C-alpha positions in Angstrom: 114.3 -24.6 41.7 111.2 -25.6 39.8 112.4 -29.2 40.1 111.7 -28.8 43.9 108.8 -26.5 44.1 106.6 -27.9 41.2 106.5 -31.6 42.8 104.7 -29.8 45.8 102.4 -27.7 44.1 101.4 -30.8 41.8 101.0 -32.8 45.4 98.9 -29.8 46.9 96.6 -30.0 43.9 96.3 -33.5 43.0 97.0 -35.3 46.2 99.6 -37.3 44.3 103.1 -37.3 45.8 105.0 -39.5 43.5 106.7 -36.7 41.7 108.3 -36.1 45.0 108.9 -39.8 46.0 110.2 -40.5 42.3 112.5 -37.6 42.0 114.0 -37.1 45.3 117.4 -38.1 44.2 117.6 -35.3 41.7 115.9 -32.8 44.0 118.5 -33.8 46.7 121.3 -33.3 44.2 120.2 -30.0 43.0 120.0 -28.6 46.7 123.6 -29.9 47.3 124.7 -28.2 44.1 123.5 -24.8 45.4 125.1 -25.6 48.7 128.2 -26.2 46.9 127.8 -22.8 45.2 127.0 -20.9 48.4 129.6 -18.6 50.1 128.9 -18.4 53.8 125.6 -19.8 53.2 124.8 -17.0 50.5 124.0 -18.0 47.0 124.9 -15.4 44.5 124.2 -16.4 40.8 121.2 -15.9 38.6 119.2 -13.5 36.9 117.6 -12.1 40.2 114.1 -10.6 40.0 114.1 -10.8 36.4 112.3 -8.0 34.4 111.7 -5.9 37.6 109.9 -2.7 36.8 111.6 0.9 36.9 112.3 3.6 34.3 114.5 1.5 32.0 114.2 -1.6 29.6 113.5 -4.7 31.7 116.0 -7.4 31.9 118.4 -8.2 34.7 117.3 -7.2 38.2 118.0 -3.8 39.4 115.7 -3.1 42.4 116.5 -6.0 44.3 120.1 -7.7 44.9 120.5 -10.9 43.0 122.1 -12.7 46.0 118.9 -11.9 48.0 116.8 -13.6 45.5 118.9 -16.5 44.9 119.5 -17.2 48.8 115.9 -17.0 49.4 114.9 -19.7 46.8 117.7 -21.6 48.1 115.9 -21.2 51.6 112.7 -22.2 49.9 114.3 -25.3 48.4 115.6 -26.3 51.8 112.3 -26.0 53.5 110.9 -28.4 50.8 113.7 -31.0 50.5 113.5 -31.3 54.2 109.7 -32.2 53.8 110.7 -34.4 50.9 113.4 -36.1 52.9 110.7 -37.0 55.4 108.4 -38.1 53.2 110.7 -40.6 51.6 112.1 -41.9 54.8 115.7 -40.3 54.6 115.8 -39.6 58.3 119.6 -38.5 57.9 118.7 -36.2 55.4 115.9 -34.5 57.3 118.4 -33.9 60.2 121.0 -32.6 57.5 118.8 -30.2 55.6 116.9 -29.1 58.7 120.2 -27.9 60.2 121.4 -26.3 56.8 118.0 -24.4 56.6 118.6 -22.9 60.1 122.2 -21.9 59.3 121.0 -20.3 55.8 118.2 -18.3 57.3 120.3 -16.8 60.2 123.0 -16.0 57.4 120.4 -14.4 55.2 118.8 -12.3 58.1 122.5 -11.2 58.9 123.5 -10.4 55.6 120.2 -8.7 54.3 118.2 -7.4 57.0 119.1 -3.8 57.8 118.7 -3.0 61.3 118.9 0.6 61.0 116.3 0.8 58.1 114.2 -2.2 59.4 114.0 -3.8 55.8 115.8 -6.4 53.6 118.3 -5.8 51.0 117.5 -2.4 49.1 114.1 -2.1 50.9 112.6 -3.0 47.4 109.3 -4.8 47.2 110.7 -7.9 46.3 113.6 -7.4 49.0 110.7 -7.7 51.7 108.2 -10.0 50.1 110.5 -13.0 49.7 111.4 -13.1 53.5 107.9 -12.5 54.5 106.6 -15.3 52.0 109.2 -17.5 53.7 108.3 -16.9 57.2 111.9 -16.1 58.1 111.4 -12.5 59.4 111.1 -13.6 62.9 110.1 -10.9 65.3 110.8 -8.2 62.6 107.6 -9.4 60.6 105.4 -6.5 61.1 107.9 -3.9 60.8 109.2 -5.6 57.4 105.3 -5.7 56.3 105.2 -2.1 57.1 108.3 -1.2 55.1 106.9 -3.2 52.2 103.5 -1.2 52.3 105.5 2.2 52.7 107.4 1.2 49.8 104.1 0.4 47.7 102.8 3.8 48.6 105.8 5.8 47.9 105.5 4.4 44.2 102.0 5.6 44.1 100.4 2.2 44.8 102.2 0.5 42.1 104.4 -2.4 41.9 108.1 -2.6 41.1 108.5 -6.4 41.4 109.6 -8.4 38.3 108.5 -11.8 37.1 110.1 -13.5 40.1 109.0 -10.9 42.7 105.5 -10.8 41.5 104.2 -14.0 42.8 105.5 -13.4 46.4 104.4 -9.8 46.6 100.7 -10.8 45.6 100.9 -13.5 48.0 102.0 -11.7 50.7 99.6 -8.9 50.3 96.5 -11.2 50.1 97.8 -13.2 52.9 98.1 -10.5 55.1 94.6 -8.9 54.4 95.7 -6.4 51.8 93.4 -7.4 48.9 92.0 -4.1 48.4 95.6 -2.4 48.0 96.6 -5.2 45.5 93.5 -4.7 43.4 94.3 -0.8 43.3 97.9 -1.6 42.1 96.7 -3.8 39.4 93.3 -2.2 38.1 94.2 0.6 36.1 95.6 1.6 32.6 99.2 2.6 33.1 102.2 0.8 33.3 102.9 -1.3 35.3 99.3 -2.9 35.0 97.3 -5.2 32.9 95.0 -2.4 31.6 98.0 -0.9 29.8 99.0 -4.2 27.9 95.3 -4.0 26.9 95.7 -0.3 25.5 98.4 -1.3 23.3 96.4 -3.9 21.8 97.5 -7.0 23.5 95.3 -10.0 23.4 97.7 -12.2 25.5 100.1 -11.6 28.3 103.1 -9.6 27.4 106.6 -10.3 28.6 106.9 -6.9 30.1 104.6 -4.2 31.4 105.3 -1.9 28.6 105.3 -4.1 25.4 106.5 -1.3 23.3 109.9 -1.9 24.8 110.6 -4.7 22.1 109.8 -7.8 24.1 107.4 -10.9 23.4 103.8 -9.8 23.0 102.8 -13.5 23.8 104.3 -14.9 27.0 103.6 -16.6 30.3 105.2 -13.7 32.4 103.0 -11.6 34.4 100.5 -14.4 34.8 100.9 -14.6 38.7 97.6 -13.0 39.0 95.9 -16.2 38.3 96.6 -17.5 41.8 95.0 -14.3 43.2 92.2 -14.5 41.3 91.2 -18.0 42.4 92.9 -18.3 45.9 92.0 -14.8 47.0 89.2 -13.1 45.2 87.3 -16.3 44.5 88.4 -17.7 47.9 88.8 -21.2 46.6 91.5 -22.9 48.8 91.9 -26.1 50.9 92.6 -26.6 54.4 96.1 -25.9 55.4 98.0 -29.2 55.5 95.9 -31.2 53.2 96.2 -32.0 49.6 94.2 -33.0 46.6 91.4 -30.1 46.9 89.2 -32.3 49.1 88.8 -30.4 52.3 87.9 -27.0 50.8 87.6 -23.4 52.2 85.3 -21.2 50.0 85.7 -17.8 51.1 85.2 -15.0 48.4 86.5 -11.6 48.9 85.0 -9.0 46.6 87.4 -5.8 46.2 87.1 -2.3 44.8 84.0 -1.9 42.5 83.7 -6.0 42.0 80.3 -6.9 43.2 80.0 -10.5 41.6 82.4 -13.3 41.4 81.7 -16.3 39.0 84.5 -18.8 39.1 85.1 -22.5 38.4 87.9 -24.7 38.4 88.5 -28.4 37.6 90.0 -30.8 40.1 90.7 -34.4 40.1 87.3 -35.3 41.6 85.3 -32.7 39.3 84.5 -29.1 39.1 84.4 -26.6 41.9 82.2 -23.5 41.1 81.1 -20.5 43.0 78.5 -17.6 42.2 78.7 -15.0 44.5 76.6 -11.6 44.6 77.9 -9.3 47.1 74.8 -7.0 46.5 72.1 -9.4 47.1 74.1 -12.0 49.3 73.3 -14.7 47.0 75.9 -17.5 47.3 75.8 -20.5 45.2 78.6 -23.2 45.4 79.0 -26.5 44.0 81.5 -29.1 44.8 82.2 -32.5 43.7 81.0 -35.8 45.6 83.7 -36.7 48.2 84.7 -33.3 49.0 83.7 -31.1 51.9 83.4 -27.4 52.6 85.1 -26.4 55.8 84.3 -22.9 55.8 
């Protein structure tokens, strides 16, 4: 699904839609392939929430059903391919994928949402974070969010997500105002946490939370925190619906014992930087020419 998701992330960051317009055909064909693998709109193959956390050596998803993860990404793909079809003038495909999206969301909710328990799948953090991130919970959103928080608390304010679920968990918590909780979940020296990797002598991110289990000590997994550091903690975002990092929202959110935030990021138009001291209230922001701060 990176074939479909990455071009939109690139478009958001750089304002360049050519990865979408030039690759619409393979993107469309991949969605059609997933459609061909679906049974009653449910896609069931894949690794699921790879390397999710528990009292075992990480690997295939154990906390979250693989079909839930696969179908959620199929829905994500349908959301994006519908927009790609609109951008490339394929109006027939817009209607086709919009109808398929609605059908698949209905099937997902019917198949995975538990009316008696008010959560998705097994009630795991990834099970609930994915539909919340996708915005497909409907009237059950607040109930599902509450179930997600209860599961986090039941695990001692620790995560159980894997390399797939981490990003969606982090985004859902941050976007719903739970940055303090997310900070508490990550800022400690136990597994699962970044501090535990440091205690074991890691100088780069490791493949799993406990690197002693025999996996890579130099890996790209667990890097989802970067999005939170820039987007939520430092508060460097762009106005929803805009692309290219030109209409900016600068809204830092110190959490825990963090009192100072100093961040810079390179964009197509130059460097955006923020230096914020919560104690003194001093805030210095620099943006490139041609960019505007909306907040």
